[in-house]
Residue, then its C-alpha position, 0 to 999 in steps of 0.5 A: m848427511n853424515v854416514l860412517p863409511v863401511y871401511d871404518l867399521p869392523f868386518h863383522i859389522v860390514f858382513l851383517i850389513f851385507i846380509i841385511f841388504s841381501f835379505v831385503g833384496w830377496i824379499s823385494e824380489v819375492l814380492y815383485v815376482g809373486i805379485f806381478f808375475e807368478h802369483k805365488f811364492v818363488n824363491r828368487g836367487f841362486l842360494h837356498g836361503p833367503l838372500c840375494p847377494i847382488y843386493g848386498f854387494g850393491g848396497l855396500s858399493i853405495l856405502l863405499l861412495p865418497q861422503e861428498l856424494y851424500t850432500t845432495w839427493l841428485r848426486l847420490f841418485c846418479a852415483s848409486m845408479l852408476f855403481g849399481t849398474v856396474v855391479e849388475y853388469i859385472s855379475s852377469w858377465i862373471l856368471e856367464k863366463l863361469f856357467h856359460t848361461r845368462w841368468w837374467d836378460y833385459s833385451r826386451y827392455k829399451f836402452n839396455i846394454k847387451g841385455r845385462v843391464c837396462l835403464l829401468n833397473s839403473l833408475l831403480f838402483g838410483l832410488l835404492g841408493l837414496v833409500i839405503i843412505h837416508f832410511i835403511q842404513p841409519f835404521v840398520m846401524k841403530f838396530l845393530s847398536l842394540f846388541s853387544d859386540f860379542v853377540l854380533t860377532l857370534t851371529a856373524d860367525i854362525i851366518a857365515l858358516a851357514l852361508t858357506v854351506d849354502l854356497l857350496i851346495t848352490v855351486r854343486r847345483l849349478v854344476d849339476f845344472s850344466v852337466s844335465m843340460a850337456r847330457i840332454k843336448a848329447f841325447g838329442e844329438n844322438l837321436r838326430e844322428r840315429y833317426g834323422h833320415e827317417q820320414w816320421f822323424k821331426g827335428e826342428s826342435l829338441s821337444q819335437i825330436i823327443g816327441s817323435v822318437k817317443a811316439h815311434a817307439n810306442e808304436r813299434r814296442d820292440e826291444v830296441n825301442a823299449s830301451i829308447l823309451k826307458k832312456i827318455e823316461s830316465f830324463q824326466p826327474k832331471l827335467r823336473n829338477l831343471e824346471s824348478f830351478m828355472h822358475r827362479f830365472p824366467t829370462l835365463k838364456s844360454i848360447n850352448y843350450k838354447d834348444e834345451l832351454d826352449m824345451l824346458k820353457e815349453r814344458i813349463r808353459r804347458k804345465i801352467s796352461k793345464k793348471s789354468k784350465r783346471r781352475 
């Protein structure tokens, strides 16, 4: 099959192809999670906009494959499977190094590599490569050919500006996420250090620590304990923001903030359970 390599295309066309693949990936993620897991709309991915860039990079990497690999479906499937797996593994590694958090984890799946990639996803990447080369890419190029180069360039510039703003906001939110997790961890350690010797204190998990301290403070109702209660309540808005962020990444893990993430996941489970009972 004759597919024009992306390195032979103008940059603004390549960028628009990247955006289209990212948008298609976002739709796929939203439908998959919404239908099989959450049963509601959940904005998947890091960005606020309807894009999952990892699909954009994965799609472009497939378009960078040598033309010889497009000659048979088997070759294309194997190459797409390999390239997609490499892109996902590298993305997981980079994000973990930057934010000390693993945003997806496939440890529960068979034939995984350090939980970053798994055989099931790799097979899906292979299928995606076939779909991209034989169906999506020809349609995308035909669609883009309907517009003048001026319109395409202007559209690419506008989207690039919006994407830059979104990236800056997202990076800020990711930094705030790490900072909030660090503060919650420090708060839990302070409570453990201060009340760890008390008989009423429960310190098996962060949720138990906060729960036992809050119950004790409610019983005593003196000035010191009122201050502790106020401090605990001040974390509630932060916890709600963290919970909304974690809905996008249900398998999120962190070595540095394991207890904190476990507490947030438990809070989310309790809320879901309450909603189910009301129904």
